[in-house]
Backbone as a chain_set.jsonl record, in Angstrom:
{"seq": "MTDRRLGVAVVSGRSMEPTLHEGDRPRPGRLAVVRLPPSERGPRPLSVKRVTGTAPGEPGAWWVERDNPAEGVDSWHVGGIPEADVLGRVLLRLPAFTRRVWRA", "coords": {"N": [[216.471, -89.093, -86.421], [215.85, -89.429, -83.125], [213.652, -88.826, -81.637], [210.289, -89.509, -80.381], [207.706, -88.383, -81.152], [204.72, -87.908, -82.339], [202.636, -86.175, -84.976], [200.685, -84.155, -86.825], [200.718, -83.741, -90.938], [199.432, -81.678, -93.247], [199.277, -81.193, -96.86], [200.482, -78.256, -98.214], [200.501, -75.705, -101.348], [202.301, -77.192, -104.668], [204.427, -79.263, -105.173], [204.286, -81.404, -105.057], [202.406, -82.604, -106.551], [201.695, -85.342, -108.938], [200.876, -86.701, -106.574], [200.282, -85.82, -104.299], [197.872, -83.428, -103.356], [196.769, -80.041, -102.692], [195.68, -79.893, -99.554], [195.855, -82.381, -98.554], [196.597, -84.675, -96.168], [199.681, -86.526, -96.053], [200.593, -89.851, -97.707], [201.451, -93.376, -96.507], [205.422, -94.361, -96.994], [208.011, -93.748, -98.517], [207.766, -90.734, -97.644], [208.46, -87.913, -96.018], [208.42, -85.273, -93.656], [210.419, -82.532, -93.75], [213.102, -79.652, -93.497], [213.83, -77.009, -95.113], [216.583, -75.281, -96.337], [216.873, -72.23, -95.733], [216.034, -69.303, -97.869], [217.139, -66.628, -99.766], [215.265, -64.686, -99.322], [214.139, -65.2, -97.377], [213.51, -68.038, -94.477], [211.943, -70.932, -95.617], [208.837, -73.068, -95.475], [208.259, -75.388, -94.06], [208.176, -78.848, -95.145], [207.042, -81.58, -97.196], [208.44, -84.088, -98.795], [209.71, -87.021, -100.647], [211.946, -88.875, -99.756], [215.315, -90.202, -101.168], [217.352, -91.275, -100.773], [220.872, -91.58, -99.359], [222.818, -88.217, -99.522], [224.773, -87.949, -102.864], [228.089, -87.541, -101.649], [227.901, -86.318, -99.375], [228.31, -86.801, -96.084], [225.673, -88.014, -94.094], [223.342, -86.549, -94.616], [220.454, -86.446, -96.496], [218.832, -86.975, -99.545], [216.175, -85.206, -101.147], [213.306, -85.417, -102.871], [210.845, -83.671, -105.189], [207.751, -84.554, -106.701], [206.745, -82.696, -108.95], [208.11, -81.575, -110.838], [207.67, -78.938, -112.292], [207.226, -77.463, -109.804], [207.771, -76.36, -106.462], [210.776, -76.372, -104.44], [213.601, -79.076, -103.946], [216.271, -81.078, -103.435], [217.788, -81.11, -105.333], [217.907, -78.038, -105.965], [218.309, -77.051, -103.116], [220.582, -79.214, -102.259], [221.986, -81.714, -100.297], [219.603, -82.422, -97.6], [220.309, -82.271, -94.386], [220.405, -84.427, -91.76], [219.128, -83.886, -89.227], [217.177, -82.201, -90.221], [215.771, -83.818, -91.052], [212.587, -84.063, -89.867], [210.709, -85.451, -89.688], [208.991, -89.105, -90.461], [206.447, -90.631, -92.865], [204.049, -92.174, -91.763], [201.392, -92.696, -91.884], [198.065, -92.648, -93.048], [195.496, -90.358, -92.851], [192.085, -91.013, -92.769], [189.739, -89.737, -95.452], [187.81, -88.287, -93.932], [188.5, -87.1, -91.712], [189.541, -84.989, -93.121], [187.855, -82.279, -93.295], [187.767, -78.812, -92.002], [187.388, -77.408, -89.06], [186.153, -74.714, -87.647], [185.64, -72.723, -84.59]], "CA": [[215.533, -89.228, -85.568], [215.262, -90.279, -82.184], [212.501, -88.154, -80.804], [209.412, -90.523, -81.19], [206.536, -88.141, -80.851], [203.279, -88.345, -83.778], [202.162, -85.474, -85.577], [200.036, -84.722, -88.355], [200.858, -82.908, -91.8], [198.803, -81.128, -94.344], [199.836, -80.823, -97.565], [200.069, -77.278, -98.469], [200.883, -75.987, -102.991], [202.129, -77.872, -105.271], [205.311, -79.542, -105.998], [203.83, -83.39, -104.488], [201.507, -82.9, -106.834], [200.379, -85.515, -108.95], [201.035, -87.789, -105.733], [199.293, -85.415, -103.246], [197.49, -82.278, -103.714], [196.527, -79.404, -101.672], [195.0, -80.617, -98.418], [196.25, -84.003, -97.987], [197.449, -85.759, -95.363], [200.559, -87.714, -96.842], [200.386, -91.669, -97.404], [203.112, -93.92, -95.801], [206.455, -95.19, -98.178], [209.338, -92.732, -97.977], [207.722, -89.576, -97.617], [209.233, -87.272, -94.873], [208.475, -83.649, -93.436], [211.606, -81.728, -93.959], [213.368, -78.501, -93.271], [214.538, -77.068, -96.438], [217.241, -74.741, -96.272], [216.183, -70.592, -96.104], [216.691, -68.738, -99.348], [217.652, -65.12, -100.019], [214.177, -64.386, -98.806], [214.017, -65.681, -95.51], [213.288, -69.126, -93.93], [211.041, -71.714, -96.064], [207.73, -73.656, -94.687], [208.526, -77.29, -93.925], [207.614, -79.372, -96.544], [206.465, -83.022, -97.266], [209.691, -84.904, -100.019], [209.912, -88.011, -101.002], [213.337, -89.516, -99.964], [215.383, -90.508, -102.46], [218.184, -91.814, -100.706], [221.341, -90.29, -99.268], [222.984, -87.568, -100.601], [226.503, -87.773, -102.649], [229.32, -86.519, -100.944], [227.062, -85.333, -98.186], [227.795, -87.882, -95.192], [224.553, -87.656, -92.428], [222.803, -85.856, -95.18], [219.713, -87.216, -97.23], [218.531, -86.791, -100.782], [214.821, -85.417, -101.454], [212.63, -84.514, -104.426], [209.501, -83.056, -105.018], [206.843, -85.239, -107.498], [206.048, -81.846, -109.482], [209.264, -80.918, -111.742], [208.002, -77.47, -112.218], [207.282, -76.751, -108.8], [208.861, -76.442, -105.574], [212.087, -77.013, -104.112], [213.677, -80.027, -103.506], [217.747, -81.44, -103.083], [218.322, -80.352, -106.388], [218.41, -76.799, -105.644], [219.694, -76.682, -101.795], [221.442, -79.79, -101.818], [221.295, -82.599, -99.706], [219.387, -82.315, -96.148], [220.883, -82.819, -92.713], [219.418, -85.557, -91.066], [218.522, -83.067, -87.651], [216.241, -81.34, -90.741], [214.54, -84.734, -91.221], [211.6, -84.142, -88.8], [209.479, -87.318, -89.481], [208.833, -89.94, -91.815], [205.246, -90.428, -93.031], [203.879, -93.708, -91.013], [199.961, -93.126, -91.893], [197.411, -91.478, -93.982], [194.268, -90.493, -92.431], [191.268, -90.836, -93.377], [189.475, -88.226, -95.462], [187.103, -87.254, -93.2], [189.4, -85.796, -91.23], [190.353, -83.349, -93.885], [187.314, -81.196, -92.945], [188.75, -78.202, -90.731], [186.348, -77.134, -88.042], [186.285, -73.803, -87.005], [184.821, -72.407, -84.207]], "C": [[215.299, -89.869, -84.487], [213.884, -90.123, -81.44], [211.406, -89.173, -81.695], [208.152, -89.784, -81.032], [206.081, -87.774, -82.365], [202.754, -86.746, -83.77], [201.491, -85.212, -86.721], [200.204, -83.14, -89.297], [200.319, -82.765, -92.962], [199.053, -80.293, -95.437], [199.795, -79.158, -98.116], [200.969, -76.421, -100.003], [200.817, -77.557, -103.827], [203.028, -79.14, -105.666], [205.473, -81.034, -105.703], [203.424, -83.588, -105.608], [202.409, -84.78, -108.669], [200.242, -86.402, -107.42], [200.182, -87.504, -104.451], [199.536, -84.271, -103.448], [197.17, -81.483, -102.758], [195.418, -79.608, -100.487], [194.856, -81.707, -97.919], [196.759, -84.086, -97.468], [198.191, -86.737, -95.977], [200.674, -89.065, -96.967], [201.864, -92.54, -97.036], [204.119, -94.075, -96.997], [207.106, -93.777, -97.68], [209.253, -91.55, -98.41], [208.257, -88.864, -96.502], [208.652, -85.739, -94.834], [209.58, -83.722, -93.219], [212.004, -80.394, -93.779], [214.091, -78.071, -94.107], [215.243, -75.981, -95.88], [216.785, -72.868, -96.144], [216.311, -70.143, -97.318], [216.77, -67.448, -98.413], [216.739, -64.88, -99.678], [213.551, -64.766, -97.142], [214.002, -66.946, -95.751], [211.968, -70.079, -94.801], [209.873, -72.479, -95.194], [208.447, -75.406, -94.312], [207.566, -77.698, -95.074], [208.036, -80.814, -96.901], [207.392, -83.299, -98.613], [209.549, -85.844, -100.013], [211.408, -88.347, -101.264], [214.145, -90.372, -100.425], [216.755, -91.578, -102.271], [219.447, -91.144, -99.804], [222.125, -89.472, -100.141], [224.696, -87.404, -100.953], [227.412, -87.059, -102.138], [229.123, -85.313, -99.956], [227.215, -86.17, -96.729], [226.589, -87.184, -94.204], [223.93, -86.986, -93.536], [222.067, -86.981, -95.891], [218.86, -86.487, -98.444], [217.113, -86.066, -100.72], [214.243, -84.635, -102.744], [211.05, -84.401, -104.381], [208.677, -84.286, -106.622], [206.108, -84.24, -108.616], [207.384, -81.096, -109.99], [209.13, -79.524, -112.051], [207.515, -76.751, -111.142], [207.654, -76.804, -107.536], [210.686, -76.497, -105.895], [212.767, -78.013, -103.687], [215.389, -80.03, -103.0], [218.48, -81.01, -104.439], [218.916, -79.12, -107.072], [219.229, -76.588, -104.387], [220.536, -77.958, -101.844], [220.966, -81.268, -101.053], [220.571, -81.935, -97.84], [219.902, -82.924, -95.324], [220.156, -84.26, -92.057], [218.477, -84.877, -89.616], [217.426, -82.065, -88.662], [215.538, -82.276, -91.347], [213.511, -84.743, -90.027], [210.611, -85.22, -88.649], [209.587, -87.68, -90.642], [207.219, -90.319, -91.557], [204.595, -91.946, -92.951], [202.314, -93.758, -91.706], [199.446, -92.549, -92.597], [196.044, -91.784, -93.167], [192.987, -90.565, -93.132], [190.211, -89.869, -93.773], [188.031, -87.552, -95.125], [187.459, -86.831, -91.953], [190.171, -84.787, -91.39], [189.353, -82.235, -93.446], [188.0, -80.189, -92.031], [187.317, -77.425, -89.951], [186.499, -75.749, -87.543], [184.984, -73.239, -85.792], [183.69, -71.413, -83.965]], "O": [[214.599, -90.879, -84.569], [213.223, -90.976, -80.848], [211.427, -89.532, -82.873], [207.25, -90.56, -80.717], [206.81, -87.453, -83.303], [202.502, -86.163, -82.715], [201.643, -85.981, -87.671], [200.013, -81.992, -88.898], [200.59, -83.596, -93.829], [199.099, -79.066, -95.354], [198.656, -78.916, -98.514], [202.191, -76.463, -99.861], [200.031, -78.504, -103.805], [202.532, -80.006, -106.386], [206.445, -81.736, -105.982], [203.81, -84.644, -106.109], [203.574, -84.852, -109.062], [199.079, -86.784, -107.293], [199.593, -88.32, -103.742], [200.642, -83.777, -103.667], [197.209, -82.056, -101.669], [194.237, -79.403, -100.766], [194.035, -82.079, -97.08], [197.875, -83.664, -97.77], [197.639, -87.736, -96.439], [200.967, -89.515, -95.859], [203.028, -92.254, -97.314], [203.598, -93.901, -98.099], [206.784, -93.014, -96.77], [210.039, -91.041, -99.209], [208.672, -89.764, -95.772], [208.461, -85.1, -95.869], [210.056, -84.678, -92.608], [211.009, -79.687, -93.936], [215.206, -78.592, -94.121], [214.704, -75.521, -94.873], [216.072, -72.641, -97.121], [216.944, -70.962, -97.984], [216.617, -67.205, -97.215], [217.318, -64.083, -98.94], [212.737, -64.499, -96.258], [214.333, -67.354, -96.864], [210.854, -69.718, -94.42], [210.121, -72.434, -93.989], [209.246, -76.192, -94.822], [206.63, -77.151, -95.657], [209.213, -81.173, -96.897], [207.024, -82.65, -99.592], [208.959, -86.044, -98.951], [212.027, -88.244, -102.323], [213.827, -91.533, -100.165], [217.168, -92.384, -103.105], [219.132, -90.021, -99.411], [222.234, -89.767, -101.332], [225.598, -87.042, -100.197], [227.411, -85.835, -102.271], [229.618, -84.207, -99.736], [226.145, -86.232, -96.123], [226.643, -86.06, -93.703], [224.17, -85.966, -92.891], [222.536, -88.112, -96.024], [218.261, -85.44, -98.196], [216.64, -86.62, -99.728], [214.619, -83.634, -103.353], [210.269, -84.985, -103.63], [209.477, -84.657, -107.481], [205.098, -84.646, -109.19], [207.653, -80.005, -109.487], [210.136, -78.818, -112.121], [207.321, -75.543, -111.277], [208.13, -77.939, -107.495], [211.435, -76.592, -106.867], [212.557, -77.984, -102.475], [215.791, -79.12, -102.275], [219.648, -80.624, -104.482], [219.729, -78.944, -107.979], [220.377, -76.147, -104.353], [221.58, -77.675, -101.257], [219.867, -81.804, -101.194], [221.159, -81.119, -97.132], [220.021, -84.146, -95.407], [219.07, -84.709, -92.424], [217.43, -85.329, -89.152], [216.816, -81.185, -88.054], [214.685, -81.918, -92.159], [213.741, -85.594, -89.168], [209.953, -85.659, -87.706], [210.03, -87.088, -91.627], [206.72, -90.341, -90.431], [204.624, -92.744, -93.888], [201.969, -94.875, -92.091], [200.132, -91.661, -93.105], [195.573, -92.884, -92.878], [192.972, -90.052, -94.25], [189.685, -89.175, -92.903], [187.374, -86.697, -95.717], [186.692, -86.225, -91.205], [190.925, -84.073, -90.73], [189.9, -81.162, -93.189], [188.832, -80.658, -91.255], [186.366, -76.978, -90.593], [187.358, -75.815, -86.664], [183.771, -73.301, -85.994], [182.767, -71.701, -83.203]]}, "num_chains": 1, "name": "protein.A"}
């Protein structure tokens, strides 16, 4: 990841519970925004996952996991995530007041 742009990720789904919940903005640490490979039904949405290390036997790939074993998809399902598909890492968490969605 050489591109240094900043962005905001908002959690959707339950794969990272109990660490993260729907609507949360991830905390700093070993969390990353990743592009998982498509399923037979089509592309998957971007995901927040815990990076646990390099993928065994897959040079240039990272092993990512979910915190909730009953929900979601991770490297146990799809294997290592190529470095190009690790789109960003979590640097900070926005204060709770930024969670409110403003609509015009």
